[in-house]
FIRO-724243 format. One record per residue: residue number from 1; x, y, z of N, C-alpha, C in turn. Coordinates in steps of 0.1 Angstrom, whole numbers, plus 5000, padded with zeros to 4 digits. Example, Ala and Ser with C-alpha at 12.3 -4.5 7.8 and 13.67 -1.06 7.14 Angstrom:
# FIRO-724243
<num: 1, n.u: 5132, n.v: 4943, n.w: 5078, ca.u: 5123, ca.v: 4955, ca.w: 5078, c.u: 5132, c.v: 4967, c.w: 5078>
<num: 2, n.u: 5128, n.v: 4978, n.w: 5071, ca.u: 5137, ca.v: 4989, ca.w: 5071, c.u: 5129, c.v: 5000, c.w: 5079>
//
This chain:
# FIRO-724243
<num: 1, n.u: 4561, n.v: 4929, n.w: 5061, ca.u: 4568, ca.v: 4926, ca.w: 5074, c.u: 4583, c.v: 4924, c.w: 5072>
<num: 2, n.u: 4586, n.v: 4917, n.w: 5062, ca.u: 4600, ca.v: 4913, ca.w: 5059, c.u: 4609, c.v: 4926, c.w: 5057>
<num: 3, n.u: 4603, n.v: 4935, n.w: 5050, ca.u: 4610, ca.v: 4948, ca.w: 5047, c.u: 4612, c.v: 4956, c.w: 5060>
<num: 4, n.u: 4602, n.v: 4956, n.w: 5068, ca.u: 4603, ca.v: 4963, ca.w: 5081, c.u: 4614, c.v: 4957, c.w: 5090>
<num: 5, n.u: 4615, n.v: 4944, n.w: 5090, ca.u: 4625, ca.v: 4937, ca.w: 5098, c.u: 4639, c.v: 4940, c.w: 5093>
<num: 6, n.u: 4640, n.v: 4940, n.w: 5080, ca.u: 4653, ca.v: 4944, ca.w: 5074, c.u: 4657, c.v: 4958, c.w: 5077>
<num: 7, n.u: 4647, n.v: 4967, n.w: 5076, ca.u: 4650, ca.v: 4981, ca.w: 5080, c.u: 4654, c.v: 4982, c.w: 5094>
<num: 8, n.u: 4647, n.v: 4975, n.w: 5103, ca.u: 4651, ca.v: 4976, ca.w: 5117, c.u: 4665, c.v: 4970, c.w: 5120>
<num: 9, n.u: 4668, n.v: 4959, n.w: 5113, ca.u: 4681, ca.v: 4953, ca.w: 5114, c.u: 4692, c.v: 4963, c.w: 5110>
<num: 10, n.u: 4689, n.v: 4970, n.w: 5099, ca.u: 4699, ca.v: 4980, ca.w: 5094, c.u: 4701, c.v: 4991, c.w: 5104>
<num: 11, n.u: 4690, n.v: 4996, n.w: 5110, ca.u: 4690, ca.v: 5007, ca.w: 5120, c.u: 4698, c.v: 5002, c.w: 5132>
<num: 12, n.u: 4697, n.v: 4990, n.w: 5136, ca.u: 4704, ca.v: 4985, ca.w: 5148, c.u: 4719, c.v: 4982, c.w: 5145>
<num: 13, n.u: 4722, n.v: 4977, n.w: 5133, ca.u: 4735, ca.v: 4973, ca.w: 5130, c.u: 4744, c.v: 4985, c.w: 5124>
<num: 14, n.u: 4738, n.v: 4994, n.w: 5118, ca.u: 4745, ca.v: 5005, ca.w: 5111, c.u: 4755, c.v: 5012, c.w: 5120>
<num: 15, n.u: 4752, n.v: 5016, n.w: 5132, ca.u: 4762, ca.v: 5023, ca.w: 5140, c.u: 4774, c.v: 5015, c.w: 5143>
<num: 16, n.u: 4773, n.v: 5003, n.w: 5146, ca.u: 4785, ca.v: 4994, ca.w: 5148, c.u: 4793, c.v: 4992, c.w: 5136>
<num: 17, n.u: 4786, n.v: 4991, n.w: 5124, ca.u: 4794, ca.v: 4990, ca.w: 5112, c.u: 4801, c.v: 5003, c.w: 5108>
<num: 18, n.u: 4795, n.v: 5014, n.w: 5111, ca.u: 4801, ca.v: 5027, ca.w: 5109, c.u: 4813, c.v: 5029, c.w: 5118>
<num: 19, n.u: 4812, n.v: 5025, n.w: 5130, ca.u: 4823, ca.v: 5025, ca.w: 5140, c.u: 4834, c.v: 5016, c.w: 5136>
<num: 20, n.u: 4831, n.v: 5005, n.w: 5131, ca.u: 4842, ca.v: 4995, ca.w: 5126, c.u: 4849, c.v: 5001, c.w: 5114>
<num: 21, n.u: 4842, n.v: 5006, n.w: 5105, ca.u: 4849, ca.v: 5012, ca.w: 5093, c.u: 4857, c.v: 5024, c.w: 5097>
<num: 22, n.u: 4851, n.v: 5033, n.w: 5106, ca.u: 4858, ca.v: 5045, ca.w: 5110, c.u: 4871, c.v: 5041, c.w: 5117>
<num: 23, n.u: 4871, n.v: 5031, n.w: 5125, ca.u: 4883, ca.v: 5026, ca.w: 5132, c.u: 4894, c.v: 5022, c.w: 5122>
<num: 24, n.u: 4889, n.v: 5014, n.w: 5113, ca.u: 4899, ca.v: 5009, ca.w: 5102, c.u: 4905, c.v: 5020, c.w: 5094>
<num: 25, n.u: 4896, n.v: 5030, n.w: 5091, ca.u: 4901, ca.v: 5042, ca.w: 5083, c.u: 4911, c.v: 5050, c.w: 5091>
<num: 26, n.u: 4908, n.v: 5052, n.w: 5104, ca.u: 4918, ca.v: 5059, ca.w: 5113, c.u: 4931, c.v: 5052, c.w: 5114>
<num: 27, n.u: 4931, n.v: 5038, n.w: 5114, ca.u: 4943, ca.v: 5031, ca.w: 5115, c.u: 4951, c.v: 5032, c.w: 5102>
<num: 28, n.u: 4945, n.v: 5031, n.w: 5091, ca.u: 4951, ca.v: 5033, ca.w: 5078, c.u: 4957, c.v: 5047, c.w: 5076>
<num: 29, n.u: 4949, n.v: 5057, n.w: 5081, ca.u: 4954, ca.v: 5071, ca.w: 5080, c.u: 4966, c.v: 5073, c.w: 5088>
<num: 30, n.u: 4966, n.v: 5067, n.w: 5100, ca.u: 4978, ca.v: 5069, ca.w: 5109, c.u: 4990, c.v: 5062, c.w: 5103>
<num: 31, n.u: 4988, n.v: 5050, n.w: 5097, ca.u: 4999, ca.v: 5043, ca.w: 5091, c.u: 5005, c.v: 5051, c.w: 5079>
<num: 32, n.u: 4996, n.v: 5057, n.w: 5071, ca.u: 5001, ca.v: 5065, ca.w: 5060, c.u: 5008, c.v: 5077, c.w: 5065>
<num: 33, n.u: 5004, n.v: 5084, n.w: 5076, ca.u: 5011, ca.v: 5095, ca.w: 5081, c.u: 5025, c.v: 5091, c.w: 5086>
<num: 34, n.u: 5026, n.v: 5080, n.w: 5092, ca.u: 5039, ca.v: 5075, ca.w: 5097, c.u: 5048, c.v: 5072, c.w: 5085>
<num: 35, n.u: 5043, n.v: 5066, n.w: 5075, ca.u: 5052, ca.v: 5063, ca.w: 5063, c.u: 5056, c.v: 5076, c.w: 5057>
<num: 36, n.u: 5047, n.v: 5086, n.w: 5055, ca.u: 5051, ca.v: 5098, ca.w: 5049, c.u: 5062, c.v: 5106, c.w: 5057>
<num: 37, n.u: 5062, n.v: 5104, n.w: 5070, ca.u: 5072, ca.v: 5112, ca.w: 5078, c.u: 5084, c.v: 5104, c.w: 5081>
<num: 38, n.u: 5085, n.v: 5091, n.w: 5077, ca.u: 5096, ca.v: 5083, ca.w: 5080, c.u: 5108, c.v: 5085, c.w: 5071>
<num: 39, n.u: 5119, n.v: 5089, n.w: 5077, ca.u: 5131, ca.v: 5090, ca.w: 5069, c.u: 5137, c.v: 5076, c.w: 5065>
<num: 40, n.u: 5135, n.v: 5066, n.w: 5074, ca.u: 5140, ca.v: 5053, ca.w: 5071, c.u: 5132, c.v: 5047, c.w: 5058>
<num: 41, n.u: 5119, n.v: 5049, n.w: 5058, ca.u: 5112, ca.v: 5044, ca.w: 5046, c.u: 5116, c.v: 5052, c.w: 5034>
<num: 42, n.u: 5118, n.v: 5065, n.w: 5035, ca.u: 5122, ca.v: 5072, ca.w: 5023, c.u: 5136, c.v: 5067, c.w: 5018>
<num: 43, n.u: 5145, n.v: 5064, n.w: 5028, ca.u: 5158, ca.v: 5058, ca.w: 5024, c.u: 5157, c.v: 5045, c.w: 5017>
<num: 44, n.u: 5148, n.v: 5036, n.w: 5022, ca.u: 5146, ca.v: 5023, ca.w: 5016, c.u: 5141, c.v: 5025, c.w: 5001>
<num: 45, n.u: 5131, n.v: 5034, n.w: 5000, ca.u: 5126, ca.v: 5037, ca.w: 4986, c.u: 5137, c.v: 5043, c.w: 4977>
<num: 46, n.u: 5145, n.v: 5051, n.w: 4982, ca.u: 5156, ca.v: 5057, ca.w: 4974, c.u: 5166, c.v: 5046, c.w: 4970>
<num: 47, n.u: 5169, n.v: 5036, n.w: 4979, ca.u: 5178, ca.v: 5025, ca.w: 4976, c.u: 5171, c.v: 5016, c.w: 4966>
<num: 48, n.u: 5158, n.v: 5014, n.w: 4967, ca.u: 5151, ca.v: 5005, ca.w: 4957, c.u: 5152, c.v: 5012, c.w: 4943>
<num: 49, n.u: 5150, n.v: 5025, n.w: 4942, ca.u: 5151, ca.v: 5032, ca.w: 4930, c.u: 5165, c.v: 5031, c.w: 4924>
<num: 50, n.u: 5175, n.v: 5033, n.w: 4932, ca.u: 5189, ca.v: 5032, ca.w: 4928, c.u: 5192, c.v: 5018, c.w: 4923>
<num: 51, n.u: 5187, n.v: 5008, n.w: 4930, ca.u: 5189, ca.v: 4994, ca.w: 4926, c.u: 5183, c.v: 4991, c.w: 4913>
<num: 52, n.u: 5171, n.v: 4996, n.w: 4911, ca.u: 5164, ca.v: 4994, ca.w: 4898, c.u: 5171, c.v: 5001, c.w: 4887>
<num: 53, n.u: 5176, n.v: 5013, n.w: 4889, ca.u: 5183, ca.v: 5020, ca.w: 4879, c.u: 5196, c.v: 5012, c.w: 4876>
<num: 54, n.u: 5203, n.v: 5007, n.w: 4886, ca.u: 5215, ca.v: 4999, ca.w: 4883, c.u: 5212, c.v: 4986, c.w: 4875>
<num: 55, n.u: 5202, n.v: 4979, n.w: 4879, ca.u: 5198, ca.v: 4967, ca.w: 4872, c.u: 5194, c.v: 4970, c.w: 4857>
<num: 56, n.u: 5188, n.v: 4982, n.w: 4855, ca.u: 5183, ca.v: 4985, ca.w: 4842, c.u: 5193, c.v: 4994, c.w: 4834>
<num: 57, n.u: 5205, n.v: 4995, n.w: 4839, ca.u: 5215, ca.v: 5004, ca.w: 4832, c.u: 5216, c.v: 5000, c.w: 4818>
<num: 58, n.u: 5216, n.v: 5010, n.w: 4809, ca.u: 5218, ca.v: 5008, ca.w: 4795, c.u: 5204, c.v: 5007, c.w: 4787>
<num: 59, n.u: 5194, n.v: 5005, n.w: 4795, ca.u: 5181, ca.v: 5004, ca.w: 4789, c.u: 5175, c.v: 5018, c.w: 4787>
<num: 60, n.u: 5174, n.v: 5023, n.w: 4775, ca.u: 5170, ca.v: 5037, ca.w: 4773, c.u: 5156, c.v: 5040, c.w: 4778>
<num: 61, n.u: 5147, n.v: 5030, n.w: 4779, ca.u: 5133, ca.v: 5032, ca.w: 4783, c.u: 5132, c.v: 5033, c.w: 4798>
<num: 62, n.u: 5139, n.v: 5025, n.w: 4805, ca.u: 5137, ca.v: 5024, ca.w: 4820, c.u: 5150, c.v: 5026, c.w: 4828>
<num: 63, n.u: 5161, n.v: 5028, n.w: 4822, ca.u: 5174, ca.v: 5028, ca.w: 4828, c.u: 5177, c.v: 5039, c.w: 4838>
<num: 64, n.u: 5171, n.v: 5051, n.w: 4836, ca.u: 5174, ca.v: 5062, ca.w: 4845, c.u: 5161, c.v: 5068, c.w: 4850>
<num: 65, n.u: 5153, n.v: 5059, n.w: 4857, ca.u: 5140, ca.v: 5063, ca.w: 4862, c.u: 5141, c.v: 5074, c.w: 4873>
<num: 66, n.u: 5131, n.v: 5082, n.w: 4873, ca.u: 5130, ca.v: 5092, ca.w: 4884, c.u: 5121, c.v: 5087, c.w: 4895>
<num: 67, n.u: 5114, n.v: 5076, n.w: 4893, ca.u: 5105, ca.v: 5071, ca.w: 4903, c.u: 5100, c.v: 5058, c.w: 4899>
<num: 68, n.u: 5091, n.v: 5052, n.w: 4907, ca.u: 5085, ca.v: 5039, ca.w: 4904, c.u: 5072, c.v: 5038, c.w: 4912>
<num: 69, n.u: 5063, n.v: 5029, n.w: 4908, ca.u: 5051, ca.v: 5027, ca.w: 4914, c.u: 5053, c.v: 5018, c.w: 4927>
<num: 70, n.u: 5046, n.v: 5022, n.w: 4938, ca.u: 5048, ca.v: 5014, ca.w: 4950, c.u: 5043, c.v: 5000, c.w: 4947>
<num: 71, n.u: 5033, n.v: 4998, n.w: 4939, ca.u: 5028, ca.v: 4984, ca.w: 4936, c.u: 5039, c.v: 4976, c.w: 4930>
<num: 72, n.u: 5049, n.v: 4982, n.w: 4924, ca.u: 5060, ca.v: 4974, ca.w: 4918, c.u: 5069, c.v: 4967, c.w: 4929>
<num: 73, n.u: 5068, n.v: 4971, n.w: 4942, ca.u: 5076, ca.v: 4965, ca.w: 4952, c.u: 5073, c.v: 4950, c.w: 4953>
<num: 74, n.u: 5061, n.v: 4946, n.w: 4950, ca.u: 5058, ca.v: 4931, ca.w: 4950, c.u: 5066, c.v: 4924, c.w: 4940>
<num: 75, n.u: 5068, n.v: 4930, n.w: 4928, ca.u: 5076, ca.v: 4924, ca.w: 4918, c.u: 5091, c.v: 4923, c.w: 4922>
<num: 76, n.u: 5096, n.v: 4932, n.w: 4930, ca.u: 5109, ca.v: 4931, ca.w: 4935, c.u: 5111, c.v: 4919, c.w: 4944>
<num: 77, n.u: 5101, n.v: 4916, n.w: 4952, ca.u: 5102, ca.v: 4905, ca.w: 4961, c.u: 5103, c.v: 4892, c.w: 4953>
<num: 78, n.u: 5094, n.v: 4891, n.w: 4943, ca.u: 5094, ca.v: 4879, ca.w: 4934, c.u: 5108, c.v: 4877, c.w: 4927>
<num: 79, n.u: 5113, n.v: 4888, n.w: 4922, ca.u: 5126, ca.v: 4888, ca.w: 4915, c.u: 5137, c.v: 4882, c.w: 4924>
<num: 80, n.u: 5138, n.v: 4888, n.w: 4936, ca.u: 5149, ca.v: 4884, ca.w: 4944, c.u: 5147, c.v: 4870, c.w: 4951>
<num: 81, n.u: 5134, n.v: 4866, n.w: 4952, ca.u: 5132, ca.v: 4852, ca.w: 4957, c.u: 5136, c.v: 4842, c.w: 4947>
<num: 82, n.u: 5135, n.v: 4845, n.w: 4934, ca.u: 5139, ca.v: 4836, ca.w: 4923, c.u: 5154, c.v: 4836, c.w: 4923>
<num: 83, n.u: 5161, n.v: 4847, n.w: 4925, ca.u: 5175, ca.v: 4847, ca.w: 4925, c.u: 5182, c.v: 4839, c.w: 4936>
<num: 84, n.u: 5176, n.v: 4839, n.w: 4948, ca.u: 5182, ca.v: 4833, ca.w: 4959, c.u: 5179, c.v: 4818, c.w: 4960>
<num: 85, n.u: 5171, n.v: 4812, n.w: 4952, ca.u: 5168, ca.v: 4798, ca.w: 4953, c.u: 5177, c.v: 4790, c.w: 4943>
//
């Protein structure tokens, strides 16, 4: 009996869960499309790269980078919050 109730609950709740996940995925996809087509965002990323290359000038390993990982933007925030305090 317990298994049947669980199966019935899944059947009843699954469409709403699928709709919720689909809505969230659509929102994320739209945000990604906007970022990819944004000239302002591309400019910010280019400035971040230039700033990183300036700060690392003379370092043979990282001084003249051609790119960076987006996840490293969090490190940039920590670095500059430490400098400003």
